[in-house]
Backbone bond lengths (Angstrom), bond angles and torsions (degrees), N, CA, C in turn:
res aa  C-N    CA-C-N  psi(-1)  N-CA   C-N-CA  omega(-1)  CA-C   N-CA-C  phi
1 X - - - 1.465 - - 1.524 109.34 -
2 X 1.321 118.81 135.15 1.454 123.42 -175.67 1.522 109.80 -102.55
3 X 1.337 116.84 124.75 1.460 120.76 171.74 1.518 106.88 -83.95
4 X 1.334 114.83 96.08 1.467 119.75 -171.92 1.509 112.94 -71.66
5 X 1.324 118.67 -6.71 1.456 120.15 177.91 1.517 111.88 -77.87
6 X 1.337 116.52 -13.28 1.461 120.87 -178.97 1.510 107.99 -96.90
7 X 1.306 116.30 98.14 1.447 120.60 -172.42 1.520 112.68 -63.45
8 X 1.336 116.81 -25.89 1.449 117.19 -177.35 1.515 111.65 -65.16
9 X 1.331 118.74 -19.81 1.459 121.00 176.04 1.517 110.29 -76.47
10 X 1.317 116.40 -21.41 1.457 120.66 -179.22 1.519 111.28 -96.27
11 X 1.327 116.87 -38.67 1.462 119.63 -172.48 1.525 111.42 -142.52
12 X 1.331 116.59 50.06 1.462 119.81 176.27 1.523 108.77 -60.27
13 X 1.281 115.81 136.12 1.447 119.09 177.11 1.514 113.97 95.54
14 X 1.337 118.76 -11.83 1.458 119.28 -179.95 1.521 111.18 -86.45
15 X 1.316 117.27 -42.29 1.452 119.74 -178.43 1.525 111.61 -66.96
16 X 1.319 116.81 -37.57 1.456 119.55 -177.47 1.520 112.92 -60.20
17 X 1.344 118.39 -48.37 1.470 117.31 178.22 1.513 112.97 -62.32
18 X 1.345 117.94 -37.90 1.450 119.73 179.35 1.523 110.75 -68.16
19 X 1.331 116.57 -38.92 1.457 119.67 177.51 1.519 110.06 -64.36
20 X 1.324 116.03 -39.76 1.460 120.21 178.93 1.515 110.41 -62.81
21 X 1.339 115.95 -35.85 1.463 119.55 -179.64 1.517 110.86 -64.21
22 X 1.331 116.43 -35.93 1.461 119.91 179.41 1.524 110.69 -62.85
23 X 1.336 116.57 -43.91 1.459 120.38 -177.14 1.512 113.01 -78.64
24 X 1.328 116.57 -5.51 1.460 120.31 -175.99 1.518 112.92 -96.98
25 X 1.328 118.36 16.86 1.460 120.98 -175.06 1.529 112.98 -54.31
26 X 1.321 115.84 -38.60 1.453 118.20 -176.13 1.521 112.03 -111.38
27 X 1.299 116.47 14.22 1.465 120.24 -175.92 1.514 110.91 -85.88
28 X 1.319 116.03 133.50 1.448 120.00 176.95 1.514 109.33 -87.83
29 X 1.327 115.86 128.53 1.451 120.87 178.91 1.512 108.45 -127.07
30 X 1.315 116.13 152.09 1.467 121.31 -176.28 1.511 110.32 -123.24
31 X 1.354 117.72 92.31 1.453 120.37 179.51 1.516 112.41 -65.42
32 X 1.330 116.41 -23.16 1.458 120.53 177.79 1.515 108.18 -150.23
33 X 1.318 116.52 152.04 1.455 120.67 -178.53 1.526 110.24 -55.33
34 X 1.324 115.91 130.88 1.451 120.23 178.38 1.516 114.10 76.04
35 X 1.311 117.43 10.34 1.468 120.41 -176.65 1.521 109.51 -127.06
36 X 1.321 116.41 51.91 1.460 121.24 -179.47 1.527 109.80 -77.86
37 X 1.303 116.65 146.12 1.453 121.12 176.33 1.510 108.99 -153.97
38 X 1.303 115.87 162.86 1.457 120.67 179.42 1.513 109.28 -91.58
39 X 1.323 116.58 123.34 1.468 121.01 -178.44 1.523 110.21 -84.44
40 X 1.313 116.24 126.06 1.459 122.00 175.54 1.516 108.80 -133.55
41 X 1.332 118.44 123.58 1.469 120.30 179.27 1.514 111.59 -59.64
42 X 1.287 116.09 156.37 1.460 122.60 176.96 1.530 109.48 -48.88
43 X 1.317 116.87 130.88 1.466 120.47 -173.91 1.518 113.03 -66.31
44 X 1.328 117.17 -20.50 1.461 119.58 -179.54 1.525 112.30 -94.39
45 X 1.322 116.51 -1.18 1.464 119.78 -176.99 1.535 110.55 -74.86
46 X 1.309 115.97 127.46 1.459 121.72 173.77 1.529 106.61 -97.26
47 X 1.303 115.77 100.18 1.462 119.20 -169.86 1.522 113.13 -74.20
48 X 1.305 117.68 -27.41 1.464 119.59 177.71 1.517 109.31 -128.93
49 X 1.319 115.74 155.06 1.458 120.54 -179.73 1.514 109.81 -155.78
50 X 1.309 115.76 -174.42 1.466 120.26 179.95 1.521 110.39 -134.64
51 X 1.329 116.09 38.04 1.460 120.08 -179.14 1.531 111.89 -60.91
52 X 1.316 115.21 143.53 1.462 123.01 173.40 1.535 106.86 -109.52
53 X 1.318 116.53 111.96 1.463 121.94 -175.38 1.525 109.73 -112.95
54 X 1.315 116.38 119.39 1.458 121.31 178.96 1.516 110.10 -105.26
55 X 1.333 116.43 117.40 1.462 122.02 -178.88 1.528 108.96 -113.28
56 X 1.309 116.15 111.11 1.459 120.95 179.40 1.524 110.11 -66.36
57 X 1.319 116.65 135.40 1.465 120.66 170.90 1.519 108.23 -129.04
58 X 1.328 115.56 147.67 1.459 120.23 -177.57 1.525 108.76 -155.86
59 X 1.337 117.92 156.58 1.456 121.09 -178.76 1.529 111.69 -57.51
60 X 1.326 115.63 134.83 1.453 120.34 176.09 1.506 115.34 85.58
61 X 1.332 117.57 3.37 1.472 119.11 177.01 1.526 109.00 -66.87
62 X 1.335 116.08 159.71 1.460 120.87 175.44 1.523 108.10 -83.63
63 X 1.329 115.96 119.20 1.460 120.49 -170.91 1.524 112.47 -61.68
64 X 1.340 117.76 -36.62 1.464 120.24 -179.04 1.528 111.43 -65.95
65 X 1.323 117.13 -30.74 1.467 120.57 176.83 1.522 110.69 -59.45
66 X 1.320 115.80 -34.01 1.465 121.15 -178.46 1.520 111.65 -86.91
67 X 1.330 116.67 -48.51 1.457 121.34 -170.88 1.526 112.00 -69.29
68 X 1.340 117.69 -34.94 1.459 119.46 178.07 1.522 111.81 -57.23
69 X 1.343 117.75 -58.08 1.472 119.43 176.91 1.529 112.89 -61.81
70 X 1.339 116.72 -40.56 1.464 120.21 -178.72 1.523 110.47 -59.82
71 X 1.312 116.72 -39.01 1.458 121.39 178.47 1.525 110.48 -58.86
72 X 1.324 116.53 -43.43 1.457 120.35 179.91 1.531 111.53 -73.03
73 X 1.330 117.04 -42.34 1.466 120.09 178.04 1.529 111.23 -61.88
74 X 1.342 115.87 -29.78 1.459 120.30 -179.59 1.515 113.46 -63.05
75 X 1.337 117.47 -14.97 1.463 120.62 178.27 1.522 112.00 -82.88
76 X 1.318 117.71 -9.47 1.467 121.59 -176.02 1.525 109.97 -80.03
77 X 1.316 116.35 93.77 1.461 120.41 -177.22 1.523 110.58 -62.07
78 X 1.303 115.38 127.07 1.458 121.42 -179.56 1.508 113.92 96.54
79 X 1.329 117.44 -16.22 1.467 120.53 179.72 1.525 110.50 -74.58
80 X 1.309 116.13 151.87 1.461 122.59 176.83 1.518 108.41 -114.89
81 X 1.327 116.21 121.00 1.460 121.39 179.97 1.526 109.11 -102.82
82 X 1.324 116.13 124.55 1.459 122.00 178.18 1.520 108.90 -108.76
83 X 1.322 117.22 122.49 1.464 121.67 172.56 1.529 106.20 -91.22
84 X 1.308 116.64 108.55 1.465 121.74 -167.18 1.523 111.39 -106.41
85 X 1.328 116.15 130.10 1.466 122.14 177.62 1.525 109.02 -139.73
86 X 1.314 116.36 173.93 1.464 120.51 -179.28 1.524 111.50 -62.64
87 X 1.328 116.33 -32.71 1.457 121.26 178.24 1.525 107.54 -143.59
88 X 1.308 116.54 178.74 1.461 120.74 178.20 1.519 112.53 -88.79
89 X 1.316 116.95 9.35 1.460 120.06 176.65 1.524 110.18 -66.59
90 X 1.343 118.08 148.49 1.461 120.96 177.91 1.527 111.30 -55.18
91 X 1.321 115.94 143.32 1.463 122.47 -179.84 1.520 108.40 -117.16
92 X 1.317 116.64 125.12 1.463 121.46 -177.56 1.520 110.53 -104.74
93 X 1.325 115.38 129.54 1.459 121.71 -178.52 1.519 111.31 -78.93
94 X 1.343 115.76 176.33 1.463 119.71 179.76 1.526 112.24 -68.17
95 X 1.335 117.09 -16.31 1.461 120.99 178.82 1.530 111.85 -96.24
96 X 1.328 116.61 3.08 1.450 120.53 178.94 1.519 114.53 87.35
97 X 1.329 118.40 3.32 1.459 121.89 176.86 1.528 108.38 -80.83
98 X 1.323 116.53 129.41 1.465 121.32 -176.58 1.520 111.20 -105.75
99 X 1.319 115.82 132.80 1.455 123.28 -178.92 1.519 110.52 -117.31
100 X 1.323 116.09 153.65 1.456 121.77 175.05 1.523 109.41 -104.21
101 X 1.316 118.07 116.75 1.474 119.83 175.75 1.521 110.20 -60.66
102 X 1.315 115.95 152.20 1.461 121.11 176.61 1.524 111.53 -111.99
103 X 1.326 116.94 -7.32 1.461 121.11 179.05 1.520 108.85 -154.38
104 X 1.305 115.86 157.12 1.461 121.84 175.31 1.524 108.85 -109.56
105 X 1.318 116.13 176.09 1.460 120.19 177.78 1.537 111.05 -58.73
106 X 1.326 115.88 -30.72 1.473 120.22 -179.23 1.517 112.79 -80.91
107 X 1.346 117.27 -34.40 1.466 119.87 -173.83 1.523 113.80 -96.63
108 X 1.319 117.76 -10.74 1.460 120.30 177.56 1.534 109.24 -62.64
109 X 1.322 118.46 138.59 1.474 120.09 178.12 1.520 111.89 -50.91
110 X 1.312 115.85 142.05 1.462 120.40 -178.24 1.518 112.52 -70.22
111 X 1.327 116.20 -35.21 1.462 121.06 -176.82 1.525 109.01 -113.80
112 X 1.319 115.36 109.00 1.459 121.40 -176.71 1.519 111.23 -105.40
113 X 1.313 114.32 146.05 1.459 118.67 170.95 1.520 109.31 -69.89
114 X 1.330 115.32 -42.03 1.462 120.64 -175.96 1.523 109.84 -143.29
115 X 1.319 115.99 129.01 1.462 123.22 174.71 1.521 107.65 -109.34
116 X 1.327 116.53 131.09 1.466 120.66 -173.92 1.525 110.94 -135.88
117 X 1.338 115.84 146.17 1.458 120.46 170.86 1.520 110.72 -137.13
118 X 1.332 116.80 134.52 1.465 121.02 174.15 1.516 109.76 -82.23
119 X 1.325 116.08 174.65 1.453 120.97 178.31 1.514 112.72 -111.69
120 X 1.309 115.02 -161.68 1.456 122.56 -177.68 1.518 107.83 163.26
121 X 1.317 116.01 -153.50 1.468 119.65 176.92 1.531 109.32 -120.34
122 X 1.315 117.32 -100.81 1.466 119.50 -177.83 1.526 112.49 -60.55
123 X 1.337 116.46 -36.84 1.462 119.49 178.59 1.512 112.23 -62.97
124 X 1.327 115.66 -37.98 1.457 120.35 179.01 1.521 111.24 -68.91
125 X 1.329 115.69 -41.09 1.462 119.15 178.04 1.531 110.65 -61.75
126 X 1.348 116.05 -37.61 1.467 119.47 178.17 1.532 110.20 -66.54
127 X 1.329 116.93 -42.78 1.466 120.31 179.36 1.520 111.05 -64.67
128 X 1.332 116.07 -38.42 1.461 120.87 -178.68 1.521 112.51 -75.02
129 X 1.325 116.65 -5.31 1.468 121.70 178.22 1.521 111.86 -112.88
130 X 1.323 116.82 -1.60 1.455 121.64 -175.61 1.525 110.67 -89.95
131 X 1.325 118.80 118.61 1.474 121.61 -177.07 1.517 114.06 -57.09
132 X 1.337 117.65 -40.42 1.457 120.54 -178.68 1.529 111.29 -66.12
133 X 1.327 115.44 -43.17 1.464 119.78 179.35 1.520 110.85 -63.81
134 X 1.319 116.22 -45.07 1.465 120.05 -179.04 1.525 111.64 -66.24
135 X 1.321 116.95 -38.41 1.465 119.95 178.47 1.524 110.47 -64.32
136 X 1.338 116.42 -40.81 1.465 120.31 177.71 1.523 110.49 -62.83
137 X 1.328 117.04 -48.06 1.459 120.61 -178.10 1.531 111.14 -63.02
138 X 1.315 116.57 -41.80 1.463 120.43 -179.88 1.524 110.92 -65.43
139 X 1.325 116.26 -40.87 1.457 120.63 -179.04 1.520 111.67 -66.10
140 X 1.334 117.20 -52.98 1.467 119.77 -179.21 1.526 110.93 -69.14
141 X 1.331 116.89 -33.79 1.454 120.33 179.76 1.517 113.14 -66.82
142 X 1.325 116.53 -24.98 1.465 120.29 179.68 1.520 112.01 -68.09
143 X 1.353 116.76 -21.11 1.458 120.24 -176.58 1.521 113.79 -121.04
144 X 1.316 118.52 -14.43 1.465 121.10 -176.38 1.527 111.06 -62.85
145 X 1.318 115.58 145.58 1.453 120.24 177.65 1.531 110.89 -68.17
146 X 1.347 115.58 -35.34 1.460 121.42 176.77 1.526 108.81 -134.18
147 X 1.331 115.77 136.93 1.469 122.22 176.87 1.521 106.14 -116.69
148 X 1.340 116.57 120.57 1.463 119.26 -166.44 1.520 113.05 -140.08
149 X 1.334 114.24 164.88 1.465 120.86 176.84 1.513 109.31 -160.99
150 X 1.307 114.94 166.44 1.465 122.53 171.03 1.517 107.65 -132.70
151 X 1.329 116.01 144.31 1.456 123.07 176.42 1.535 110.28 59.25
152 X 1.316 116.98 -141.64 1.461 120.64 -177.20 1.519 112.76 -73.15
153 X 1.339 116.97 2.32 1.461 119.59 172.68 1.520 111.15 -58.09
154 X 1.342 116.40 -22.11 1.466 120.05 176.50 1.521 111.50 -60.48
155 X 1.330 117.50 -25.21 1.463 120.57 177.41 1.524 110.47 -64.72
156 X 1.335 116.46 -36.65 1.463 120.52 178.76 1.530 109.38 -66.91
157 X 1.337 115.65 -43.65 1.471 118.45 176.86 1.523 110.89 -61.56
158 X 1.340 115.68 -43.54 1.456 119.67 -179.24 1.513 112.56 -62.10
159 X 1.336 116.28 -45.35 1.462 120.77 -178.83 1.526 111.64 -67.04
160 X 1.348 116.80 -22.77 1.458 120.97 178.32 1.525 111.88 -88.43
161 X 1.330 116.51 2.28 1.455 120.25 177.79 1.513 113.98 80.20
162 X 1.327 117.11 20.92 1.454 120.83 -173.14 1.524 114.49 -99.78
163 X 1.332 117.63 -0.03 1.465 119.77 -179.39 1.524 112.93 -118.17
164 X 1.298 118.05 3.55 1.454 121.57 -176.89 1.541 110.33 -61.89
165 X 1.322 115.88 115.43 1.454 120.67 179.48 1.516 114.90 88.25
166 X 1.331 117.35 5.36 1.462 121.58 -178.07 1.528 111.58 -112.00
167 X 1.321 116.32 145.15 1.457 120.70 168.92 1.517 108.09 -71.30
168 X 1.345 116.65 141.17 1.461 119.80 -178.84 1.515 109.87 -157.10
169 X 1.326 114.97 156.61 1.453 120.47 175.13 1.521 109.34 -123.43
170 X 1.320 115.70 173.97 1.454 122.29 -178.53 1.522 106.95 -166.71
171 X 1.321 116.25 -173.25 1.462 119.91 172.87 1.523 108.94 -60.34
172 X 1.324 117.05 143.78 1.465 120.54 -175.17 1.520 113.34 -57.26
173 X 1.331 117.57 -26.86 1.462 120.29 -176.99 1.521 113.12 -71.30
174 X 1.328 117.65 -18.80 1.468 119.52 -177.19 1.522 112.94 -134.91
175 X 1.322 117.36 10.50 1.466 120.15 -177.07 1.525 111.98 -60.01
176 X 1.332 116.97 -47.38 1.464 120.00 -176.22 1.527 112.41 -63.56
177 X 1.342 116.15 -26.70 1.466 119.82 -179.20 1.523 112.03 -66.57
178 X 1.329 117.61 -16.99 1.459 119.94 -179.55 1.523 112.05 -61.50
179 X 1.327 116.26 -24.30 1.467 119.38 178.43 1.520 111.17 -61.34
180 X 1.330 116.61 -26.11 1.455 120.44 178.40 1.515 113.30 -67.54
181 X 1.342 116.47 -16.07 1.465 121.53 176.65 1.522 111.13 -101.35
182 X 1.322 116.51 10.08 1.451 120.42 -179.45 1.512 114.13 86.61
183 X 1.347 116.91 4.92 1.458 120.57 179.77 1.527 110.06 -83.59
184 X 1.315 115.77 169.52 1.459 122.49 176.94 1.523 107.04 -112.20
185 X 1.351 118.69 98.23 1.465 120.93 -177.81 1.528 111.50 -57.25
186 X 1.318 115.75 131.13 1.463 121.35 -176.47 1.523 109.30 -133.07
187 X 1.324 115.71 126.11 1.459 121.40 -176.89 1.523 109.79 -87.27
188 X 1.322 116.06 94.77 1.461 121.28 178.36 1.522 108.29 -158.47
189 X 1.299 115.70 160.01 1.463 121.14 -178.54 1.534 110.99 -65.53
190 X 1.321 115.80 -45.83 1.467 121.92 176.05 1.520 107.58 -135.66
191 X 1.312 116.73 132.01 1.462 121.40 -178.64 1.520 109.31 -122.90
192 X 1.322 116.02 129.00 1.458 120.47 175.04 1.516 109.36 -120.23
193 X 1.315 116.02 130.67 1.455 122.90 173.59 1.522 106.27 -135.60
194 X 1.342 114.80 104.47 1.457 121.02 -174.00 1.540 109.32 56.97
195 X 1.319 119.64 -120.65 1.463 118.40 -177.94 1.523 113.03 -99.65
196 X 1.320 116.83 12.84 1.468 120.99 173.86 1.528 108.42 -96.82
197 X 1.333 116.53 123.15 1.459 120.94 179.70 1.525 107.53 -129.27
198 X 1.328 116.32 118.09 1.460 120.91 -176.77 1.519 110.39 -124.23
199 X 1.336 115.50 145.90 1.452 121.52 178.18 1.518 109.72 -111.12
200 X 1.319 115.86 153.49 1.464 121.20 178.49 1.534 109.25 -75.37
201 X 1.319 117.29 -153.50 1.456 120.65 -170.31 1.522 116.14 -70.28
202 X 1.314 116.18 133.56 1.464 128.06 166.32 1.534 114.22 43.95
203 X 1.338 118.16 -88.64 1.464 120.79 -174.60 1.514 112.58 -65.72
204 X 1.324 118.24 -17.62 1.461 120.59 175.71 1.525 110.38 -62.42
205 X 1.329 116.89 -15.12 1.452 120.24 177.07 1.513 112.76 -60.88
206 X 1.329 117.75 -29.10 1.453 121.08 176.98 1.525 110.41 -68.51
207 X 1.329 116.23 -44.78 1.459 121.15 177.20 1.524 110.33 -63.02
208 X 1.328 115.35 -45.12 1.457 121.69 178.05 1.524 110.70 -58.20
209 X 1.333 115.94 -47.49 1.453 120.34 -178.34 1.519 112.12 -60.33
210 X 1.325 116.98 -44.00 1.462 120.77 178.79 1.528 110.89 -64.74
211 X 1.336 115.99 -40.31 1.459 119.80 178.98 1.529 110.69 -61.03
212 X 1.332 116.53 -38.86 1.456 119.59 -179.80 1.527 111.63 -73.48
213 X 1.323 117.84 -34.44 1.461 120.35 175.45 1.530 109.49 -61.46
214 X 1.333 116.68 -42.85 1.462 120.62 177.12 1.520 110.88 -63.53
215 X 1.318 117.06 -38.72 1.461 121.71 -179.57 1.524 111.07 -66.92
216 X 1.331 116.36 -41.66 1.460 120.75 -175.96 1.529 112.99 -80.76
217 X 1.330 117.37 -26.69 1.463 120.66 -179.15 1.533 110.21 -122.23
218 X 1.326 117.33 -84.20 1.460 121.52 178.35 1.523 108.55 -167.54
219 X 1.308 115.70 165.14 1.473 119.90 176.22 1.528 110.28 -61.49
220 X 1.332 116.14 -41.54 1.455 119.69 179.83 1.525 110.93 -58.72
221 X 1.318 116.33 -44.98 1.467 121.17 179.13 1.527 109.79 -60.55
222 X 1.331 116.49 -42.92 1.465 120.34 179.96 1.526 111.26 -66.26
223 X 1.317 116.47 -37.08 1.462 119.44 178.94 1.524 110.76 -67.08
224 X 1.337 117.36 -36.54 1.471 120.17 174.14 1.525 110.18 -61.32
225 X 1.327 115.51 -43.96 1.458 120.87 178.61 1.525 110.93 -60.77
226 X 1.323 116.66 -44.65 1.460 121.13 -179.32 1.524 111.28 -63.11
227 X 1.329 116.76 -41.07 1.456 119.81 -178.45 1.519 111.81 -66.67
228 X 1.339 116.73 -45.45 1.458 119.49 -179.22 1.527 110.56 -64.85
229 X 1.334 116.58 -34.73 1.463 120.57 176.38 1.526 111.91 -76.32
230 X 1.343 116.46 -8.69 1.462 123.19 -175.44 1.524 110.80 48.06
231 X 1.319 114.33 47.65 1.460 119.92 178.14 1.526 108.18 -83.39
232 X 1.301 115.87 94.02 1.457 123.31 -176.82 1.526 107.21 -140.25
233 X 1.340 116.75 68.91 1.471 120.54 -169.70 1.520 114.40 -60.60
234 X 1.304 114.42 135.75 1.459 122.44 176.66 1.523 106.68 -146.36
235 X 1.352 117.16 71.66 1.466 120.96 -172.89 1.530 112.51 -62.43
236 X 1.322 116.16 149.21 1.464 120.12 -178.94 1.521 113.32 -71.35
237 X 1.326 116.73 -18.72 1.463 120.99 -179.69 1.523 109.95 -131.74
238 X 1.299 116.68 152.88 1.458 121.62 178.41 1.523 109.12 -101.56
239 X 1.331 115.56 60.39 1.459 120.90 -175.36 1.524 111.93 -128.20
240 X 1.342 116.55 23.90 1.454 119.99 -175.80 1.509 115.60 -88.17
241 X 1.333 117.10 4.98 1.460 121.09 -178.94 1.517 108.51 -144.89
242 X 1.327 115.76 149.70 1.469 118.64 177.05 1.522 110.50 -65.50
243 X 1.324 117.23 -16.85 1.465 120.77 179.14 1.522 112.46 -82.76
244 X 1.324 117.32 -18.78 1.462 120.21 -176.16 1.524 114.17 -119.42
245 X 1.316 117.82 -21.43 1.469 120.75 -177.09 1.533 110.98 -69.32
246 X 1.333 117.10 150.49 1.466 120.21 176.43 1.530 110.97 -56.85
247 X 1.310 115.83 149.16 1.465 121.50 -175.93 1.523 111.78 -54.61
248 X 1.323 117.79 -43.59 1.463 120.02 -177.46 1.526 111.39 -66.27
249 X 1.327 116.58 -35.37 1.465 119.92 177.94 1.528 109.97 -63.93
250 X 1.335 116.75 -45.93 1.460 120.86 178.46 1.521 110.63 -61.70
251 X 1.333 116.27 -44.79 1.461 120.32 -178.10 1.527 111.51 -63.83
252 X 1.332 116.15 -43.93 1.465 119.46 -178.03 1.531 111.45 -67.51
253 X 1.329 117.67 -41.56 1.453 119.93 -179.31 1.528 111.68 -71.75
254 X 1.309 116.85 -34.11 1.467 120.07 175.46 1.524 110.18 -62.93
255 X 1.326 115.99 -42.01 1.466 120.68 177.91 1.530 110.56 -65.47
256 X 1.336 116.36 -42.66 1.461 120.64 -178.63 1.525 111.60 -62.31
257 X 1.331 116.46 -36.52 1.462 121.39 -176.93 1.519 113.79 -92.00
258 X 1.328 116.98 5.73 1.457 120.09 -176.58 1.525 112.52 -60.04
259 X 1.326 115.93 -39.05 1.460 118.95 178.62 1.522 111.70 -61.35
260 X 1.333 116.42 -39.74 1.458 120.92 178.40 1.524 110.97 -66.15
261 X 1.329 117.35 -46.11 1.461 119.83 -178.31 1.528 111.48 -63.88
262 X 1.330 116.19 -33.16 1.466 119.50 176.36 1.526 110.21 -64.84
263 X 1.333 116.49 -42.18 1.461 120.36 178.76 1.534 111.39 -66.79
264 X 1.345 115.98 -32.94 1.461 119.54 176.64 1.524 110.06 -63.33
265 X 1.333 116.15 -43.33 1.463 120.32 177.96 1.526 110.70 -60.82
266 X 1.322 116.69 -38.89 1.461 120.85 178.38 1.522 110.79 -66.29
267 X 1.338 116.65 -36.63 1.468 120.71 176.90 1.523 110.49 -62.80
268 X 1.317 116.48 -43.15 1.462 120.75 -179.88 1.527 110.66 -60.91
269 X 1.331 116.05 -44.68 1.469 120.93 179.56 1.528 110.54 -63.41
270 X 1.342 116.04 -43.84 1.460 120.04 -179.12 1.529 111.31 -64.66
271 X 1.343 115.97 -38.98 1.464 119.85 179.05 1.527 110.93 -64.80
272 X 1.340 115.18 -42.37 1.467 119.24 178.64 1.520 111.25 -63.25
273 X 1.320 116.41 -35.47 1.461 121.01 -178.68 1.519 112.00 -73.67
274 X 1.344 115.18 -42.20 1.462 119.78 -174.86 1.525 112.82 -89.08
275 X 1.319 116.66 -18.44 1.457 120.15 -178.58 1.510 112.48 83.91
276 X 1.331 116.00 162.16 1.449 121.35 178.72 1.530 109.18 -74.37
277 X 1.336 116.87 165.78 1.467 119.57 174.77 1.532 110.40 -57.81
278 X 1.296 115.62 153.58 1.464 120.37 -179.13 1.521 109.45 -61.52
279 X 1.338 116.58 -41.52 1.457 121.23 178.43 1.517 107.85 -85.84
280 X 1.306 117.63 106.11 1.453 121.33 -179.48 1.527 109.82 -139.32
281 X 1.301 113.90 154.89 1.469 118.64 178.70 1.508 109.84 -72.22
282 X 1.303 116.15 149.38 1.442 120.03 177.89 1.511 111.55 -86.27
C-alpha cells in the first residue's frame, strides 16, 4: 500500500537538486576546465510557493493518469498536494495499486490553486455519475485557480458542468463526446482555455504536469524538473497516436474500447437529462 502523501516515495531525489539550486545562487561551478562561471537561477523563477493542489482519486481510476502529474507536482517546493476521495478508505486503481487518501470532500481546502481529476474507464464513468463527487468538483471548481484533468478525467469535469464553453482534450476514445457537455473537443496533447487545462490520454499527464509546473513557477523551473526526471521520451514504436499507429492497431483498439465509448455516450445523455450539479462554475 502506498502512502501517497509522502512525496519522497513518488519523486525522491527531485526536491534535493532543486533545493541545492536555490542555495547555489553565488556558487562558482566549472562544467569544463577553464570555463568557470557564477550560477544564478532564472530571475523570474519562483522557487518556493504555497499552492494547494487537490487531486481527486476514486476506485478504478487509471494510476498513470494520477502519478504522472503527481510526479511533476511533487517538484513544487512548498506546495501541498491533497489526494481527495469520498472517505479516507484506501482507493484501488484499475491496475490494482492502492492509495491512501489524505483528504475527503469535506476536509479538502475550499480554495484550491489547482483542481485535478484523473481518468479511467468504468471507474471514471461511476465517478462522473456520482452526485457527491460531482458536487465536490463543481464546488471546488467554481473557485479553483486552475481546473484540470488528464485522459477521460475530462468526463468528470464535463459532467460537473466545468467544461461548458471551453476547449478541452481527453483520451482519443472519448474526446469527441466532450461536445455533449458543451465543450469544444480539441486534438492536442495539452489544451489550455483560460483556466481550464486538460491533457490527452494517460502519458500526456507528464506533459500536462510539466506545463502546469511552468505555469505555477517558471519555464526554467519546469525544465529543471524535466531534466531531473530525465523525461526524454524515445518510444520503441510509433503507435502512440491514432494518427501514427498502424491501421490494424487503431481498428482493434477502437473495437476493444467500443463498449466504453457506448457507455460514455450514455453518460452524456444522462447528464443532459438530469442537468449539471447545482453548484457549478460560471
